[in-house]
N, C-alpha and C positions, 0 to 999 in steps of 0.2 A: 333361279339363275346362279346364285352364289353356291348352292348345293352342288350343281352340276360342275362348276369350276373346281370346287374342293375335291370332288370325286375324280375328276380328270387329273388334277395335280397329284393326288395320292397314287393313282394308277401309273402315271408317268414316272414318279419316283421309284415305285416298286419295280417297274420294268428296267429302269436304269441300274438298279441294284442287281437284278437277276441276269442281265445281258452278259456281263463278263463271265459269270459262272457257266452259263449255257455255251458260250463261245469256247471256253476252256474244255468243257466236256466233249465237244464235237471236234477236238483236235485243232482248234484255232491257233492264234498266235501264242507262242509260249516263250518265256525267257529262260527256260531250263537249259543248262549247258549240256553238251554231249558228255558221254560217260568218260572219255579220255581227259576232259578238262577238269573233272572233279578231283583228280588225284593231286596231292600236295607235292610241291617241289622240295620239301624237306625230307631229310633222311635221319634215321635213328642209327647211331653208331655205338656198338658195344665193344669196349676195349678189353683186350685179354689181360692186361696188367692195369693196376690202379693208376689214375692220373697223379701227377706230381703233388698236387695239393692234398689229395687223399692219402697218398703214401707218407707225406710229411706229418699228417695227423696221427700216424701210427707211432710217434715218439721220436722220429728223426728230427734233429734240429737243423733247420735251413734258414735261420735268421729271420723268422717271421715273428713279430711281436703282437700278441693279442689274437683273439679268435677271428677277427674280421680282417686282419692284416694279410697282405699277399706274400707268398714265399719269395725269398730272394733267389731268383733263377741263376744268378752267377755264383752262388755259394758252391764250395767244393762238393758237398753232399748232393746238391741238386744236379750238378754237372755229372757226377758219378752215376746217379740214377738214370739220367737221360742217356748216358753212354751205354748203360746196361740195357735199356730199352731198344737202342739202335743196334745192338749186337745180335 
C-alpha cells in the first residue's frame, strides 16, 4: 500500500510540473506583452554640439572647481556658449 501511495505521489508531482509547459506549448494562457508594448518610452538624443559640461572640459573656465564640481551656469563664458547654441 505504501508503495502505491509513493508512486501515485511521484506521478502527481511530475504531472503538476509538466502541466504548465504543455499548456504553454498549446497556446494557453500567456503573460507575454503585445509587440507594441515592448518598446521603451525612452529616447536617445545625439547633440550636434557638445553639452556645456563637455565644452567646459575643453579648457574654458566657467568657475567649476574640481573634477566632480558642476559648472557655474551663470558665468559669462557659460552664458556666451548657451547664446551661441541658441543662435
